ChimeraX commands (.cxc) that place a marker at each C-alpha (Angstrom):
marker #1 position 24.91,-61.87,48.17 radius 0.5
marker #1 position 28.17,-60.93,49.72 radius 0.5
marker #1 position 29.25,-57.44,50.61 radius 0.5
marker #1 position 31.60,-57.37,47.64 radius 0.5
marker #1 position 28.99,-58.38,45.03 radius 0.5
marker #1 position 26.53,-55.71,46.38 radius 0.5
marker #1 position 29.30,-53.05,46.07 radius 0.5
marker #1 position 30.22,-54.12,42.50 radius 0.5
marker #1 position 26.48,-54.01,41.40 radius 0.5
marker #1 position 25.96,-50.39,42.87 radius 0.5
marker #1 position 29.20,-49.07,41.31 radius 0.5
marker #1 position 28.06,-50.66,37.95 radius 0.5
marker #1 position 24.55,-48.77,38.19 radius 0.5
marker #1 position 26.17,-45.44,39.02 radius 0.5
marker #1 position 28.34,-45.74,36.03 radius 0.5
marker #1 position 25.44,-46.16,33.55 radius 0.5
marker #1 position 23.71,-43.05,35.15 radius 0.5
marker #1 position 26.88,-40.96,34.84 radius 0.5
marker #1 position 27.14,-42.16,31.24 radius 0.5
marker #1 position 23.43,-41.20,30.52 radius 0.5
marker #1 position 23.60,-37.77,32.29 radius 0.5
marker #1 position 26.79,-37.12,30.03 radius 0.5
marker #1 position 24.95,-37.98,26.84 radius 0.5
marker #1 position 21.79,-35.64,27.75 radius 0.5
marker #1 position 24.30,-32.81,28.66 radius 0.5
marker #1 position 26.03,-33.30,25.48 radius 0.5
marker #1 position 22.90,-32.98,23.44 radius 0.5
marker #1 position 21.76,-29.92,25.34 radius 0.5
marker #1 position 25.27,-28.13,24.41 radius 0.5
marker #1 position 25.10,-29.12,20.82 radius 0.5
marker #1 position 21.54,-27.42,20.93 radius 0.5
marker #1 position 22.95,-24.19,22.47 radius 0.5
marker #1 position 25.90,-24.20,20.06 radius 0.5
marker #1 position 23.58,-24.59,17.21 radius 0.5
marker #1 position 21.41,-21.63,18.28 radius 0.5
marker #1 position 24.67,-19.42,18.61 radius 0.5
marker #1 position 26.30,-20.27,15.40 radius 0.5
marker #1 position 23.39,-21.10,13.29 radius 0.5
marker #1 position 24.39,-24.77,12.32 radius 0.5
marker #1 position 21.49,-26.93,12.31 radius 0.5
marker #1 position 20.92,-29.78,14.87 radius 0.5
marker #1 position 20.66,-33.18,13.30 radius 0.5
marker #1 position 17.27,-34.78,14.09 radius 0.5
marker #1 position 15.92,-38.29,13.43 radius 0.5
marker #1 position 14.26,-38.50,10.07 radius 0.5
marker #1 position 10.56,-38.82,10.28 radius 0.5
marker #1 position 8.90,-42.14,9.34 radius 0.5
marker #1 position 8.26,-42.65,5.87 radius 0.5
marker #1 position 4.71,-42.04,4.69 radius 0.5
marker #1 position 2.66,-39.79,2.31 radius 0.5
marker #1 position 3.89,-36.35,1.80 radius 0.5
marker #1 position 2.24,-33.50,3.23 radius 0.5
marker #1 position 0.15,-31.23,0.86 radius 0.5
marker #1 position 1.71,-27.84,-0.04 radius 0.5
marker #1 position 0.02,-24.89,1.49 radius 0.5
marker #1 position -2.08,-22.99,-0.86 radius 0.5
marker #1 position -0.42,-20.07,-2.34 radius 0.5
marker #1 position -2.10,-16.53,-2.25 radius 0.5
marker #1 position -3.28,-14.83,-5.33 radius 0.5
marker #1 position -0.64,-12.83,-7.43 radius 0.5
marker #1 position -2.36,-9.88,-6.30 radius 0.5
marker #1 position -1.48,-10.34,-2.82 radius 0.5
marker #1 position 2.07,-11.55,-3.54 radius 0.5
marker #1 position 2.69,-8.36,-5.32 radius 0.5
marker #1 position 0.76,-5.55,-3.55 radius 0.5
marker #1 position 0.17,-2.37,-5.34 radius 0.5
marker #1 position 1.59,0.99,-4.37 radius 0.5
marker #1 position 0.38,2.06,-1.18 radius 0.5
marker #1 position -1.32,-0.92,-0.30 radius 0.5
marker #1 position 1.39,-2.85,1.54 radius 0.5
marker #1 position 4.64,-0.77,1.89 radius 0.5
marker #1 position 7.45,-2.08,4.19 radius 0.5
marker #1 position 6.66,-2.09,7.84 radius 0.5
marker #1 position 10.03,-0.58,8.57 radius 0.5
marker #1 position 10.25,3.26,7.75 radius 0.5
marker #1 position 11.45,3.78,4.30 radius 0.5
marker #1 position 14.00,6.36,3.27 radius 0.5
marker #1 position 12.86,9.80,3.07 radius 0.5
marker #1 position 12.10,10.91,-0.61 radius 0.5
marker #1 position 14.15,13.46,-2.31 radius 0.5
marker #1 position 12.73,17.06,-2.13 radius 0.5
marker #1 position 11.39,17.64,-5.67 radius 0.5
marker #1 position 11.04,20.95,-7.47 radius 0.5
marker #1 position 8.05,19.85,-9.42 radius 0.5
marker #1 position 5.51,17.23,-9.02 radius 0.5
marker #1 position 5.41,13.86,-11.28 radius 0.5
marker #1 position 3.16,14.46,-14.25 radius 0.5
marker #1 position 2.89,11.15,-15.56 radius 0.5
marker #1 position 4.23,7.66,-14.84 radius 0.5
marker #1 position 7.09,5.88,-16.60 radius 0.5
marker #1 position 7.28,2.53,-17.90 radius 0.5
marker #1 position 6.90,0.30,-20.95 radius 0.5
marker #1 position 3.33,-0.41,-22.24 radius 0.5
marker #1 position 0.00,1.09,-22.59 radius 0.5
marker #1 position -0.49,2.18,-18.99 radius 0.5
marker #1 position -2.75,4.86,-17.47 radius 0.5
marker #1 position -3.58,6.06,-14.13 radius 0.5
marker #1 position -6.96,7.29,-13.05 radius 0.5
marker #1 position -7.01,9.56,-10.08 radius 0.5
marker #1 position -10.16,11.03,-8.06 radius 0.5
marker #1 position -9.66,14.05,-5.77 radius 0.5
marker #1 position -11.48,15.65,-2.97 radius 0.5
marker #1 position -13.42,12.80,-1.54 radius 0.5
marker #1 position -14.67,10.38,-0.03 radius 0.5
marker #1 position -18.13,11.42,-0.65 radius 0.5
marker #1 position -20.86,8.83,0.20 radius 0.5
marker #1 position -22.95,10.05,-2.67 radius 0.5
marker #1 position -20.43,9.42,-5.43 radius 0.5
marker #1 position -17.40,7.49,-4.36 radius 0.5
marker #1 position -19.18,4.12,-3.85 radius 0.5
marker #1 position -20.62,4.17,-7.47 radius 0.5
marker #1 position -16.94,4.82,-8.75 radius 0.5
marker #1 position -15.68,2.01,-6.49 radius 0.5
marker #1 position -18.37,-0.17,-8.00 radius 0.5
marker #1 position -17.38,0.73,-11.49 radius 0.5
marker #1 position -13.84,-0.09,-10.88 radius 0.5
marker #1 position -14.65,-3.34,-9.21 radius 0.5
marker #1 position -16.77,-4.25,-12.13 radius 0.5
marker #1 position -13.69,-4.02,-14.35 radius 0.5
marker #1 position -11.05,-5.10,-11.77 radius 0.5
marker #1 position -9.31,-1.96,-12.06 radius 0.5
marker #1 position -7.26,-0.05,-9.23 radius 0.5
marker #1 position -7.13,3.61,-8.96 radius 0.5
marker #1 position -5.84,6.52,-6.77 radius 0.5
marker #1 position -7.83,8.64,-4.48 radius 0.5
marker #1 position -6.32,11.90,-3.06 radius 0.5
marker #1 position -8.70,12.36,-0.18 radius 0.5
marker #1 position -9.34,15.45,1.95 radius 0.5
marker #1 position -8.74,14.72,5.68 radius 0.5
marker #1 position -12.07,16.36,6.78 radius 0.5
marker #1 position -13.87,14.13,4.42 radius 0.5
marker #1 position -11.94,11.07,5.26 radius 0.5
marker #1 position -12.64,11.56,8.94 radius 0.5
marker #1 position -16.33,11.44,8.30 radius 0.5
marker #1 position -16.27,8.47,5.96 radius 0.5
marker #1 position -13.56,6.06,7.08 radius 0.5
marker #1 position -15.49,3.10,6.02 radius 0.5
marker #1 position -15.00,4.19,2.52 radius 0.5
marker #1 position -11.10,4.45,3.02 radius 0.5
marker #1 position -11.28,0.88,4.69 radius 0.5
marker #1 position -12.93,-0.26,1.33 radius 0.5
marker #1 position -10.33,1.44,-0.80 radius 0.5
marker #1 position -7.70,-0.66,1.12 radius 0.5
marker #1 position -9.74,-3.97,0.73 radius 0.5
marker #1 position -9.96,-3.31,-2.92 radius 0.5
marker #1 position -6.33,-2.41,-3.66 radius 0.5
marker #1 position -6.67,1.22,-4.54 radius 0.5
marker #1 position -4.06,3.72,-3.56 radius 0.5
marker #1 position -4.93,6.57,-1.17 radius 0.5
marker #1 position -3.13,9.76,-1.38 radius 0.5
marker #1 position -3.00,13.17,0.86 radius 0.5
marker #1 position -4.84,16.01,-0.47 radius 0.5
marker #1 position -4.59,18.13,2.67 radius 0.5
marker #1 position -7.15,18.50,5.30 radius 0.5
marker #1 position -9.32,21.26,4.09 radius 0.5
marker #1 position -8.41,21.82,0.49 radius 0.5
marker #1 position -6.86,25.17,0.97 radius 0.5
marker #1 position -4.25,27.33,-1.33 radius 0.5
marker #1 position -0.97,26.17,0.08 radius 0.5
marker #1 position 0.93,29.14,-1.46 radius 0.5
marker #1 position -0.95,31.44,0.99 radius 0.5
marker #1 position -0.47,29.35,4.30 radius 0.5
marker #1 position 2.51,29.45,6.64 radius 0.5
marker #1 position 5.02,26.53,6.78 radius 0.5
marker #1 position 3.38,25.46,10.16 radius 0.5
marker #1 position -0.17,25.39,8.62 radius 0.5
marker #1 position 0.84,23.42,5.59 radius 0.5
marker #1 position 2.34,20.82,7.85 radius 0.5
marker #1 position -0.70,20.61,9.99 radius 0.5
marker #1 position -2.95,20.23,6.83 radius 0.5
marker #1 position -0.81,17.34,5.66 radius 0.5
marker #1 position 0.01,15.61,8.94 radius 0.5
marker #1 position -3.31,15.71,10.12 radius 0.5
marker #1 position -4.70,13.79,6.98 radius 0.5
marker #1 position -1.80,11.53,7.14 radius 0.5
marker #1 position -3.05,10.47,10.56 radius 0.5
marker #1 position -6.55,9.86,9.38 radius 0.5
marker #1 position -5.60,7.87,6.42 radius 0.5
marker #1 position -3.35,5.73,8.47 radius 0.5
marker #1 position -6.08,5.00,10.86 radius 0.5
marker #1 position -8.68,4.27,8.32 radius 0.5
marker #1 position -6.82,2.82,5.42 radius 0.5
marker #1 position -4.14,0.89,7.43 radius 0.5
marker #1 position -0.95,2.64,5.89 radius 0.5
marker #1 position 0.31,6.12,5.82 radius 0.5
marker #1 position 0.12,7.76,2.21 radius 0.5
marker #1 position 2.93,7.71,0.03 radius 0.5
marker #1 position 1.71,10.31,-2.51 radius 0.5
marker #1 position 0.23,13.63,-2.11 radius 0.5
marker #1 position -1.31,16.42,-4.45 radius 0.5
marker #1 position -1.52,20.24,-3.66 radius 0.5
marker #1 position -5.07,21.59,-3.98 radius 0.5
marker #1 position -5.57,23.49,-7.37 radius 0.5
marker #1 position -2.37,22.24,-8.29 radius 0.5
marker #1 position -0.50,24.97,-6.39 radius 0.5
marker #1 position 2.64,23.89,-5.29 radius 0.5
marker #1 position 5.59,25.61,-3.57 radius 0.5
marker #1 position 8.95,24.88,-1.89 radius 0.5
marker #1 position 7.49,24.40,1.55 radius 0.5
marker #1 position 4.99,21.69,0.15 radius 0.5
marker #1 position 7.66,19.78,-1.53 radius 0.5
marker #1 position 9.86,19.76,1.58 radius 0.5
marker #1 position 7.07,19.03,4.22 radius 0.5
marker #1 position 5.69,16.18,1.69 radius 0.5
marker #1 position 9.01,14.64,1.88 radius 0.5
marker #1 position 9.62,14.87,5.48 radius 0.5
marker #1 position 6.39,13.10,5.85 radius 0.5
marker #1 position 7.50,10.34,3.35 radius 0.5
marker #1 position 5.31,11.35,0.37 radius 0.5
marker #1 position 6.14,12.04,-3.37 radius 0.5
marker #1 position 4.03,14.84,-5.19 radius 0.5
marker #1 position 1.75,13.57,-7.99 radius 0.5
marker #1 position 0.17,15.95,-10.29 radius 0.5
marker #1 position -1.78,14.89,-13.63 radius 0.5
marker #1 position -1.38,15.03,-17.40 radius 0.5
marker #1 position -4.96,15.02,-18.65 radius 0.5
marker #1 position -7.46,17.25,-16.58 radius 0.5
marker #1 position -11.00,16.33,-17.23 radius 0.5
marker #1 position -12.31,19.67,-15.73 radius 0.5
marker #1 position -15.16,17.77,-14.52 radius 0.5
marker #1 position -15.73,20.06,-11.53 radius 0.5
marker #1 position -17.22,22.76,-14.14 radius 0.5
marker #1 position -19.84,19.98,-14.98 radius 0.5
marker #1 position -19.27,20.31,-18.67 radius 0.5
marker #1 position -21.46,17.20,-19.45 radius 0.5
marker #1 position -20.67,13.40,-19.48 radius 0.5
marker #1 position -19.78,13.41,-23.32 radius 0.5
marker #1 position -17.24,16.20,-22.91 radius 0.5
marker #1 position -15.52,14.48,-19.92 radius 0.5
marker #1 position -15.49,11.15,-21.98 radius 0.5
marker #1 position -14.01,12.93,-24.90 radius 0.5
marker #1 position -11.22,14.60,-22.80 radius 0.5
marker #1 position -10.18,11.35,-21.39 radius 0.5
marker #1 position -10.24,9.47,-24.60 radius 0.5
marker #1 position -8.48,12.27,-26.35 radius 0.5
marker #1 position -5.81,12.44,-24.04 radius 0.5
marker #1 position -5.18,8.72,-23.63 radius 0.5
marker #1 position -1.53,7.85,-24.19 radius 0.5
marker #1 position 1.09,5.64,-22.34 radius 0.5
marker #1 position 1.96,7.00,-18.92 radius 0.5
marker #1 position -0.87,9.55,-18.79 radius 0.5
marker #1 position -2.35,10.64,-15.18 radius 0.5
marker #1 position -6.10,11.46,-15.55 radius 0.5
marker #1 position -7.65,13.74,-12.98 radius 0.5
marker #1 position -11.22,13.43,-11.99 radius 0.5
marker #1 position -13.24,14.32,-8.88 radius 0.5
marker #1 position -15.42,12.01,-6.63 radius 0.5
marker #1 position -16.47,15.05,-4.36 radius 0.5
marker #1 position -16.59,18.84,-3.86 radius 0.5
marker #1 position -19.99,19.06,-5.84 radius 0.5
marker #1 position -22.15,17.40,-8.10 radius 0.5
marker #1 position -20.19,14.67,-9.43 radius 0.5
marker #1 position -22.93,12.78,-11.15 radius 0.5
marker #1 position -21.30,13.39,-14.72 radius 0.5
marker #1 position -17.95,12.18,-13.41 radius 0.5
marker #1 position -19.74,8.81,-12.23 radius 0.5
marker #1 position -21.28,8.46,-15.60 radius 0.5
marker #1 position -18.35,9.35,-17.47 radius 0.5
marker #1 position -16.17,6.56,-15.72 radius 0.5
marker #1 position -18.85,3.83,-16.68 radius 0.5
marker #1 position -18.53,5.14,-20.47 radius 0.5
marker #1 position -14.75,5.58,-20.82 radius 0.5
marker #1 position -13.25,2.89,-18.75 radius 0.5
marker #1 position -14.39,-0.06,-20.77 radius 0.5
marker #1 position -13.48,1.79,-23.96 radius 0.5
marker #1 position -9.91,2.42,-22.59 radius 0.5
marker #1 position -9.55,-1.35,-21.77 radius 0.5
marker #1 position -10.86,-2.35,-25.01 radius 0.5
marker #1 position -8.28,-0.19,-26.64 radius 0.5
marker #1 position -5.57,-2.17,-25.01 radius 0.5
marker #1 position -4.76,0.12,-22.15 radius 0.5
marker #1 position -3.91,-1.08,-18.64 radius 0.5
marker #1 position -5.31,0.98,-15.90 radius 0.5
marker #1 position -2.75,0.82,-13.09 radius 0.5
marker #1 position -1.18,2.90,-10.02 radius 0.5
marker #1 position 2.35,4.12,-9.81 radius 0.5
marker #1 position 4.90,2.36,-7.75 radius 0.5
marker #1 position 7.14,3.72,-5.14 radius 0.5
marker #1 position 10.85,2.63,-4.69 radius 0.5
marker #1 position 12.08,2.24,-1.36 radius 0.5
marker #1 position 15.81,2.77,-0.62 radius 0.5
marker link #1:1,2 radius 0.2
marker link #1:2,3 radius 0.2
marker link #1:3,4 radius 0.2
marker link #1:4,5 radius 0.2
marker link #1:5,6 radius 0.2
marker link #1:6,7 radius 0.2
marker link #1:7,8 radius 0.2
marker link #1:8,9 radius 0.2
marker link #1:9,10 radius 0.2
marker link #1:10,11 radius 0.2
marker link #1:11,12 radius 0.2
marker link #1:12,13 radius 0.2
marker link #1:13,14 radius 0.2
marker link #1:14,15 radius 0.2
marker link #1:15,16 radius 0.2
marker link #1:16,17 radius 0.2
marker link #1:17,18 radius 0.2
marker link #1:18,19 radius 0.2
marker link #1:19,20 radius 0.2
marker link #1:20,21 radius 0.2
marker link #1:21,22 radius 0.2
marker link #1:22,23 radius 0.2
marker link #1:23,24 radius 0.2
marker link #1:24,25 radius 0.2
marker link #1:25,26 radius 0.2
marker link #1:26,27 radius 0.2
marker link #1:27,28 radius 0.2
marker link #1:28,29 radius 0.2
marker link #1:29,30 radius 0.2
marker link #1:30,31 radius 0.2
marker link #1:31,32 radius 0.2
marker link #1:32,33 radius 0.2
marker link #1:33,34 radius 0.2
marker link #1:34,35 radius 0.2
marker link #1:35,36 radius 0.2
marker link #1:36,37 radius 0.2
marker link #1:37,38 radius 0.2
marker link #1:38,39 radius 0.2
marker link #1:39,40 radius 0.2
marker link #1:40,41 radius 0.2
marker link #1:41,42 radius 0.2
marker link #1:42,43 radius 0.2
marker link #1:43,44 radius 0.2
marker link #1:44,45 radius 0.2
marker link #1:45,46 radius 0.2
marker link #1:46,47 radius 0.2
marker link #1:47,48 radius 0.2
marker link #1:48,49 radius 0.2
marker link #1:49,50 radius 0.2
marker link #1:50,51 radius 0.2
marker link #1:51,52 radius 0.2
marker link #1:52,53 radius 0.2
marker link #1:53,54 radius 0.2
marker link #1:54,55 radius 0.2
marker link #1:55,56 radius 0.2
marker link #1:56,57 radius 0.2
marker link #1:57,58 radius 0.2
marker link #1:58,59 radius 0.2
marker link #1:59,60 radius 0.2
marker link #1:60,61 radius 0.2
marker link #1:61,62 radius 0.2
marker link #1:62,63 radius 0.2
marker link #1:63,64 radius 0.2
marker link #1:64,65 radius 0.2
marker link #1:65,66 radius 0.2
marker link #1:66,67 radius 0.2
marker link #1:67,68 radius 0.2
marker link #1:68,69 radius 0.2
marker link #1:69,70 radius 0.2
marker link #1:70,71 radius 0.2
marker link #1:71,72 radius 0.2
marker link #1:72,73 radius 0.2
marker link #1:73,74 radius 0.2
marker link #1:74,75 radius 0.2
marker link #1:75,76 radius 0.2
marker link #1:76,77 radius 0.2
marker link #1:77,78 radius 0.2
marker link #1:78,79 radius 0.2
marker link #1:79,80 radius 0.2
marker link #1:80,81 radius 0.2
marker link #1:81,82 radius 0.2
marker link #1:82,83 radius 0.2
marker link #1:83,84 radius 0.2
marker link #1:84,85 radius 0.2
marker link #1:85,86 radius 0.2
marker link #1:86,87 radius 0.2
marker link #1:87,88 radius 0.2
marker link #1:88,89 radius 0.2
marker link #1:89,90 radius 0.2
marker link #1:90,91 radius 0.2
marker link #1:91,92 radius 0.2
marker link #1:92,93 radius 0.2
marker link #1:93,94 radius 0.2
marker link #1:94,95 radius 0.2
marker link #1:95,96 radius 0.2
marker link #1:96,97 radius 0.2
marker link #1:97,98 radius 0.2
marker link #1:98,99 radius 0.2
marker link #1:99,100 radius 0.2
marker link #1:100,101 radius 0.2
marker link #1:101,102 radius 0.2
marker link #1:102,103 radius 0.2
marker link #1:103,104 radius 0.2
marker link #1:104,105 radius 0.2
marker link #1:105,106 radius 0.2
marker link #1:106,107 radius 0.2
marker link #1:107,108 radius 0.2
marker link #1:108,109 radius 0.2
marker link #1:109,110 radius 0.2
marker link #1:110,111 radius 0.2
marker link #1:111,112 radius 0.2
marker link #1:112,113 radius 0.2
marker link #1:113,114 radius 0.2
marker link #1:114,115 radius 0.2
marker link #1:115,116 radius 0.2
marker link #1:116,117 radius 0.2
marker link #1:117,118 radius 0.2
marker link #1:118,119 radius 0.2
marker link #1:119,120 radius 0.2
marker link #1:120,121 radius 0.2
marker link #1:121,122 radius 0.2
marker link #1:122,123 radius 0.2
marker link #1:123,124 radius 0.2
marker link #1:124,125 radius 0.2
marker link #1:125,126 radius 0.2
marker link #1:126,127 radius 0.2
marker link #1:127,128 radius 0.2
marker link #1:128,129 radius 0.2
marker link #1:129,130 radius 0.2
marker link #1:130,131 radius 0.2
marker link #1:131,132 radius 0.2
marker link #1:132,133 radius 0.2
marker link #1:133,134 radius 0.2
marker link #1:134,135 radius 0.2
marker link #1:135,136 radius 0.2
marker link #1:136,137 radius 0.2
marker link #1:137,138 radius 0.2
marker link #1:138,139 radius 0.2
marker link #1:139,140 radius 0.2
marker link #1:140,141 radius 0.2
marker link #1:141,142 radius 0.2
marker link #1:142,143 radius 0.2
marker link #1:143,144 radius 0.2
marker link #1:144,145 radius 0.2
marker link #1:145,146 radius 0.2
marker link #1:146,147 radius 0.2
marker link #1:147,148 radius 0.2
marker link #1:148,149 radius 0.2
marker link #1:149,150 radius 0.2
marker link #1:150,151 radius 0.2
marker link #1:151,152 radius 0.2
marker link #1:152,153 radius 0.2
marker link #1:153,154 radius 0.2
marker link #1:154,155 radius 0.2
marker link #1:155,156 radius 0.2
marker link #1:156,157 radius 0.2
marker link #1:157,158 radius 0.2
marker link #1:158,159 radius 0.2
marker link #1:159,160 radius 0.2
marker link #1:160,161 radius 0.2
marker link #1:161,162 radius 0.2
marker link #1:162,163 radius 0.2
marker link #1:163,164 radius 0.2
marker link #1:164,165 radius 0.2
marker link #1:165,166 radius 0.2
marker link #1:166,167 radius 0.2
marker link #1:167,168 radius 0.2
marker link #1:168,169 radius 0.2
marker link #1:169,170 radius 0.2
marker link #1:170,171 radius 0.2
marker link #1:171,172 radius 0.2
marker link #1:172,173 radius 0.2
marker link #1:173,174 radius 0.2
marker link #1:174,175 radius 0.2
marker link #1:175,176 radius 0.2
marker link #1:176,177 radius 0.2
marker link #1:177,178 radius 0.2
marker link #1:178,179 radius 0.2
marker link #1:179,180 radius 0.2
marker link #1:180,181 radius 0.2
marker link #1:181,182 radius 0.2
marker link #1:182,183 radius 0.2
marker link #1:183,184 radius 0.2
marker link #1:184,185 radius 0.2
marker link #1:185,186 radius 0.2
marker link #1:186,187 radius 0.2
marker link #1:187,188 radius 0.2
marker link #1:188,189 radius 0.2
marker link #1:189,190 radius 0.2
marker link #1:190,191 radius 0.2
marker link #1:191,192 radius 0.2
marker link #1:192,193 radius 0.2
marker link #1:193,194 radius 0.2
marker link #1:194,195 radius 0.2
marker link #1:195,196 radius 0.2
marker link #1:196,197 radius 0.2
marker link #1:197,198 radius 0.2
marker link #1:198,199 radius 0.2
marker link #1:199,200 radius 0.2
marker link #1:200,201 radius 0.2
marker link #1:201,202 radius 0.2
marker link #1:202,203 radius 0.2
marker link #1:203,204 radius 0.2
marker link #1:204,205 radius 0.2
marker link #1:205,206 radius 0.2
marker link #1:206,207 radius 0.2
marker link #1:207,208 radius 0.2
marker link #1:208,209 radius 0.2
marker link #1:209,210 radius 0.2
marker link #1:210,211 radius 0.2
marker link #1:211,212 radius 0.2
marker link #1:212,213 radius 0.2
marker link #1:213,214 radius 0.2
marker link #1:214,215 radius 0.2
marker link #1:215,216 radius 0.2
marker link #1:216,217 radius 0.2
marker link #1:217,218 radius 0.2
marker link #1:218,219 radius 0.2
marker link #1:219,220 radius 0.2
marker link #1:220,221 radius 0.2
marker link #1:221,222 radius 0.2
marker link #1:222,223 radius 0.2
marker link #1:223,224 radius 0.2
marker link #1:224,225 radius 0.2
marker link #1:225,226 radius 0.2
marker link #1:226,227 radius 0.2
marker link #1:227,228 radius 0.2
marker link #1:228,229 radius 0.2
marker link #1:229,230 radius 0.2
marker link #1:230,231 radius 0.2
marker link #1:231,232 radius 0.2
marker link #1:232,233 radius 0.2
marker link #1:233,234 radius 0.2
marker link #1:234,235 radius 0.2
marker link #1:235,236 radius 0.2
marker link #1:236,237 radius 0.2
marker link #1:237,238 radius 0.2
marker link #1:238,239 radius 0.2
marker link #1:239,240 radius 0.2
marker link #1:240,241 radius 0.2
marker link #1:241,242 radius 0.2
marker link #1:242,243 radius 0.2
marker link #1:243,244 radius 0.2
marker link #1:244,245 radius 0.2
marker link #1:245,246 radius 0.2
marker link #1:246,247 radius 0.2
marker link #1:247,248 radius 0.2
marker link #1:248,249 radius 0.2
marker link #1:249,250 radius 0.2
marker link #1:250,251 radius 0.2
marker link #1:251,252 radius 0.2
marker link #1:252,253 radius 0.2
marker link #1:253,254 radius 0.2
marker link #1:254,255 radius 0.2
marker link #1:255,256 radius 0.2
marker link #1:256,257 radius 0.2
marker link #1:257,258 radius 0.2
marker link #1:258,259 radius 0.2
marker link #1:259,260 radius 0.2
marker link #1:260,261 radius 0.2
marker link #1:261,262 radius 0.2
marker link #1:262,263 radius 0.2
marker link #1:263,264 radius 0.2
marker link #1:264,265 radius 0.2
marker link #1:265,266 radius 0.2
marker link #1:266,267 radius 0.2
marker link #1:267,268 radius 0.2
marker link #1:268,269 radius 0.2
marker link #1:269,270 radius 0.2
marker link #1:270,271 radius 0.2
marker link #1:271,272 radius 0.2
marker link #1:272,273 radius 0.2
marker link #1:273,274 radius 0.2
marker link #1:274,275 radius 0.2
marker link #1:275,276 radius 0.2
marker link #1:276,277 radius 0.2
marker link #1:277,278 radius 0.2
marker link #1:278,279 radius 0.2
marker link #1:279,280 radius 0.2
marker link #1:280,281 radius 0.2
view
């Protein structure tokens, strides 16, 4: 092979290498441009074959979590400072809300949870921090079963007799325990004894909570008898009603038995037991 022929072959190979490098560089630039502009990079179509199976969809319950069970991870806007608590829930249809205060108590709360689970019903539990701290497993169960946990202060004091700093401490400590055991900070709070004041509304809003009271008081803490509790719930039943009962703070055997009695009756009467929803802005 002559020198001229060898030189020609080398130049031809060099040109091919430069052409390939240019193509690779252009592809890389296209990828960077797509990342910046958002334009998709065209890729080769996959070979023909059977379509992949669609991923199994979660249940409708998981797709639409109940209030308090799965709020946005980003901090929602602070609620308005109310002048009075909500007494009932709004909406169309025969909906009612069952709430239980002062727990959780391992003597009574599990039985209430069992009854709610039997009828596939969600309720609200306004817990006291000192009780929740000792029975965090019950708050974890409430989270697993889709119930809403609200703040009922740490030690159940009369808020109207406390300083602003003490009210904040009662609320904030309970929020921390609920977040640790339940997995989310509470979106609702209830003043012990239904004794609200301006400071309670303001601090509740600062902590991201709305105030919820009740429409029907079973007065079960007076232990009036199971039949009396059942009668108060059934006589007070109406769309939007919020029922107050207790799962701690004393002997709640009557409350447990009453729930077993009136819950199926409410459902048979066409009522839907639900929990209120929070709107985030």
